[in-house]
C-alpha positions in Angstrom: 99.7 114.0 92.9 99.3 117.4 91.2 101.5 118.7 88.5 104.4 121.0 89.4 104.1 123.1 86.2 103.3 126.7 87.2 103.0 130.1 85.5 102.5 133.5 86.9 100.7 135.5 84.3 101.2 139.3 84.3 100.3 140.1 80.7 96.6 140.7 80.0 96.5 138.3 77.1 98.0 135.5 79.2 95.5 136.3 82.0 92.7 136.3 79.4 93.8 132.9 78.0 94.1 131.4 81.4 90.6 132.7 82.4 89.1 131.2 79.2 90.7 127.9 80.0 89.5 128.0 83.5 85.9 128.8 82.3 86.1 126.0 79.8 87.2 123.5 82.5 84.3 124.7 84.7 81.8 124.3 81.8 83.1 120.7 81.2 82.6 120.0 84.9 79.1 121.4 84.7 78.3 119.2 81.7 79.6 116.1 83.5 77.4 117.0 86.5 74.3 117.8 84.3 74.7 114.7 82.1 75.5 112.4 85.0 78.8 111.4 83.6 80.5 110.3 86.8 80.8 106.6 87.4 78.2 105.3 89.8 78.6 101.6 89.7 81.8 101.6 91.6 83.1 103.4 94.7 86.8 104.0 95.3 88.8 105.3 98.2 92.3 106.7 98.3 94.5 108.5 100.8 97.5 110.6 101.2 99.9 110.4 104.1 102.0 113.4 105.1 105.2 113.0 107.0 108.1 114.9 108.5 111.7 113.9 108.0 113.9 114.1 111.1 117.5 114.0 111.9 119.0 111.8 114.7 118.1 114.4 117.3 114.5 114.4 116.1 114.7 117.9 114.6 113.5 118.6 111.1 115.9 117.2 108.4 116.0 118.9 105.0 116.2 115.6 103.2 113.1 115.7 100.9 114.8 116.4 97.6 117.5 113.8 98.3 115.0 111.2 99.4 112.8 111.8 96.3 115.7 111.5 93.9 116.8 108.2 95.5 113.4 106.6 96.1 112.2 107.0 92.4 108.6 106.3 93.2 105.8 108.5 91.9 103.7 107.9 95.0 106.1 110.2 96.9 106.0 113.9 96.4 107.1 117.2 97.9 105.4 119.4 100.4 106.0 123.0 101.3 109.2 122.5 103.3 112.3 120.4 102.6 111.5 118.3 105.7 108.1 117.2 104.6 106.9 114.6 102.2 103.6 113.2 101.1 102.8 109.6 100.0 99.8 109.3 97.7 98.3 105.8 97.8 96.5 104.4 94.8 92.7 104.4 95.0 91.2 101.0 95.6 87.7 99.7 95.3 85.7 100.5 98.4 85.0 97.0 99.5 85.2 95.2 102.8 89.0 94.7 102.6 89.9 98.1 101.2 91.4 99.4 104.4 93.6 96.3 104.7 94.8 96.9 101.1 95.6 100.5 101.8 97.4 99.6 105.1 99.5 97.0 103.2 100.3 99.6 100.5 101.2 102.2 103.1 103.5 99.9 105.1 105.3 98.9 101.8 105.9 102.5 101.0 107.0 103.3 104.5 109.4 100.4 104.5 110.8 101.7 101.2 111.1 105.2 102.6 112.8 104.0 105.8 115.6 102.4 103.8 116.4 105.6 102.0 116.1 107.9 105.0 118.3 105.7 107.1 121.1 106.1 104.5 121.1 109.8 105.5 121.0 109.0 109.3 117.4 110.2 109.3 114.0 109.1 110.4 110.4 110.2 109.9 107.2 110.7 111.7 103.7 110.5 110.2 102.4 114.0 110.9 101.6 116.9 108.5 103.1 119.5 110.9 105.8 118.6 113.3 104.5 119.4 116.8 107.9 120.6 117.9 108.4 123.0 114.9 110.3 126.1 115.7 110.2 129.6 114.2 113.6 128.9 112.6 112.1 125.8 110.9 109.7 128.1 109.0 112.4 130.3 107.4 112.6 130.6 103.6 115.8 128.5 103.3 113.6 125.5 104.4 111.2 126.0 101.5 111.2 123.2 99.0 113.3 124.5 96.1 110.7 124.2 93.4 109.2 127.2 91.6 105.6 126.4 92.7 106.5 126.9 96.4 108.4 130.2 95.8 105.5 131.4 93.6 103.0 130.4 96.3 105.0 132.4 98.9 105.3 135.4 96.6 101.5 135.4 95.8 100.7 135.2 99.5 103.1 138.1 100.3 101.4 140.1 97.6 97.9 139.4 98.8 98.9 140.4 102.3 100.6 143.6 101.2 104.2 142.5 101.9 106.2 139.9 103.8 104.7 138.5 106.9 105.9 136.8 110.1 104.6 133.9 112.0 
């Protein structure tokens, strides 16, 4: 359930400020480790479930943004392509019935999702990468239309020295 705010810094002052912030975060993490500031008396467990949205012929369906706007539940979030979603379950205490609680929560979210997806004559399957994905499903027009994914793609292209093919 990360934030979707992104910035690509090109100016040396911005890069410096970002680097200082990153170093401060690492120092804070170091202090938490050194001073034993993480909770010990309780253990929690959480999970995320990735899924692919499908049309009535079981091909990828670019429904993610529609579904997210209609479902209005912060547990659901985008993934790289418009035919993928992720469900983030709330952490629960790691006790003898924790998996039952997580299963109940997941089923409730899947039921909620099914109602919305059916309105678009779609379906879904609980996989991160669709086993039947085709090269055409990996085209840029299938990229989730949020700046973070375009930036990720641009940075990868730059690191590789230009556009690449699968």
